C-alpha positions in Angstrom: -113.1 -182.9 -178.5 -111.8 -186.0 -180.3 -113.0 -186.9 -183.9 -112.4 -190.1 -185.8 -113.6 -190.7 -189.3 -113.3 -193.4 -192.0 -114.8 -194.0 -195.4 -115.2 -197.0 -197.6 -116.9 -198.1 -200.8 -119.6 -200.7 -200.2 -120.6 -202.8 -203.2 -124.3 -202.7 -202.2 -127.2 -200.5 -202.7 -127.7 -197.6 -200.2 -130.8 -199.1 -198.7 -128.9 -202.3 -198.0 -126.1 -200.4 -196.3 -128.7 -198.5 -194.2 -130.3 -201.8 -193.2 -126.8 -203.0 -192.0 -126.3 -199.9 -190.0 -129.6 -200.6 -188.2 -128.7 -204.4 -187.7 -127.2 -205.0 -184.3 -125.2 -208.0 -185.5 -123.3 -205.9 -188.1 -121.2 -204.2 -185.5 -120.3 -207.4 -183.5 -118.9 -209.2 -186.5 -115.4 -207.8 -186.6 -112.8 -206.2 -184.4 -114.9 -203.3 -183.3 -115.5 -201.6 -179.9 -119.0 -202.9 -179.9 -119.7 -206.1 -178.0 -123.5 -206.1 -178.2 -126.4 -203.9 -179.2 -129.8 -204.2 -177.5 -132.5 -202.5 -179.5 -134.8 -200.9 -176.9 -137.3 -199.3 -179.4 -137.8 -199.1 -183.2 -139.3 -195.8 -184.4 -140.6 -194.5 -187.7 -137.3 -192.8 -188.2 -134.8 -195.0 -186.4 -134.3 -196.8 -183.2 -133.1 -196.4 -179.6 -130.4 -198.9 -178.5 -128.2 -199.8 -175.6 -124.7 -200.3 -177.0 -122.3 -202.4 -174.9 -118.6 -202.1 -175.7 -115.4 -200.5 -174.6 -113.9 -197.1 -174.4 -110.3 -197.9 -174.9 -109.5 -200.4 -172.1 -112.6 -199.6 -170.1 -115.9 -201.4 -170.5 -118.7 -199.1 -171.2 -122.3 -198.8 -172.5 -124.3 -195.9 -174.0 -127.9 -195.5 -174.7 -128.2 -194.0 -178.2 -130.8 -192.8 -180.5 -130.3 -193.6 -184.3 -132.2 -191.2 -186.6 -132.5 -191.3 -190.4 -131.9 -187.9 -192.0 -132.2 -188.2 -195.8 -129.7 -190.8 -196.9 -127.7 -190.5 -193.6 -128.1 -191.9 -190.1 -127.3 -189.8 -187.1 -126.5 -191.3 -183.7 -126.8 -189.3 -180.5 -125.8 -190.5 -177.1 -128.7 -190.1 -174.6 -126.9 -191.5 -171.6 -123.4 -192.8 -171.0 -120.0 -192.1 -169.2 -118.9 -189.4 -171.7 -120.0 -185.8 -171.5 -121.0 -186.1 -175.2 -120.9 -188.6 -178.0 -122.3 -188.1 -181.6 -121.8 -190.1 -184.7 -123.0 -190.1 -188.2 -123.1 -192.6 -191.1 -123.1 -190.6 -194.3 -124.2 -192.6 -197.4 -124.0 -191.7 -201.0 -125.1 -193.9 -203.9 -122.3 -194.5 -206.5 -122.3 -196.5 -209.7 -120.2 -199.0 -207.9 -122.4 -199.2 -204.8 -122.5 -196.9 -201.8 -119.8 -194.6 -200.4 -120.1 -194.9 -196.6 -118.4 -192.3 -194.3 -118.6 -192.9 -190.5 -117.6 -190.0 -188.2 -117.6 -190.1 -184.4 -117.1 -187.1 -182.0 -116.2 -187.8 -178.3 -116.3 -185.2 -175.6 -114.8 -186.7 -172.5 -115.5 -183.9 -170.1 -113.1 -185.0 -167.4 -111.6 -181.6 -166.6 -107.9 -181.5 -167.2 -107.8 -185.2 -168.0 -110.0 -184.6 -171.1 -107.1 -183.5 -173.4 -104.9 -186.3 -172.1 -107.6 -188.9 -172.9 -108.0 -187.3 -176.4 -104.3 -187.9 -177.2 -104.2 -191.3 -175.5 -107.3 -192.7 -177.2 -107.1 -190.9 -180.7 -105.3 -193.9 -182.4 -107.7 -196.4 -180.7 -110.8 -194.4 -181.8 -109.6 -194.1 -185.4 -108.9 -197.9 -185.5 -112.3 -198.7 -184.2 -114.1 -196.4 -186.7 -112.2 -198.1 -189.5 -113.2 -201.6 -188.1 -116.8 -200.5 -187.9 -117.0 -199.3 -191.6 -115.3 -202.6 -192.6 -117.9 -204.6 -190.5 -120.8 -202.7 -192.1 -119.3 -203.3 -195.6 -119.0 -207.0 -194.9 -122.6 -207.3 -193.6 -124.0 -205.1 -196.5 -122.2 -207.1 -199.2 -123.4 -210.3 -197.6 -127.0 -209.1 -197.9 -126.8 -208.0 -201.5 -125.1 -209.7 -204.6 -122.4 -207.5 -206.1 -123.4 -205.7 -209.3 -122.6 -207.9 -212.3 -119.8 -205.5 -213.6 -118.0 -205.7 -210.3 -118.6 -209.3 -209.2 -114.9 -210.3 -209.9 -113.7 -207.4 -207.7 -116.2 -207.6 -204.8 -113.6 -208.8 -202.3 -111.3 -205.8 -202.9 -113.5 -202.9 -201.9 -111.7 -199.6 -202.2 -111.1 -197.2 -199.3 -110.2 -193.5 -199.6 -108.3 -191.1 -197.4 -110.2 -189.3 -194.7 -112.2 -186.3 -195.9 -111.7 -182.8 -194.7 -115.5 -182.8 -193.9 -117.9 -185.4 -192.7 -119.8 -184.8 -195.9 -120.3 -187.9 -198.1 -119.9 -185.7 -201.1 -117.7 -182.6 -201.5 -120.6 -180.2 -202.0 -122.6 -181.4 -199.1 -122.2 -179.6 -195.7 -122.6 -181.0 -192.2 
């Protein structure tokens, strides 16, 4: 199983960041693996969407369910080329905005080729997760004005090293 994770400070309220996660256009504005998102159904706790994009050099699409769980949004592949794909957008309110951590787990399931694909695509997956958090940050910050104390620094949003856990805060478990 391959895991990629990235975190970034978004200078916008948590609700605004969540709205950007659910906005199909957020993912297509940037160098991400996502080409288009077709919302199939909006539900009380999320949505079901067909996500068109790429898996490394291969064009691919998955049908996925986005579900709100507390402050976070879980994404589960319902149908696609992989044996399994799960993602989470963990969000935590901060004085400066919202700390966003995006984590993706890939299970290729192609027999002995699986570990080879893990190694071959690890760098690609990490780069795309980093691009997705940057795209969500841009979309979120465009929706909400920066807090007055931080208006001068809004362009230089901070990033942090990958966490040991997908938790958005050290005391929160997966």
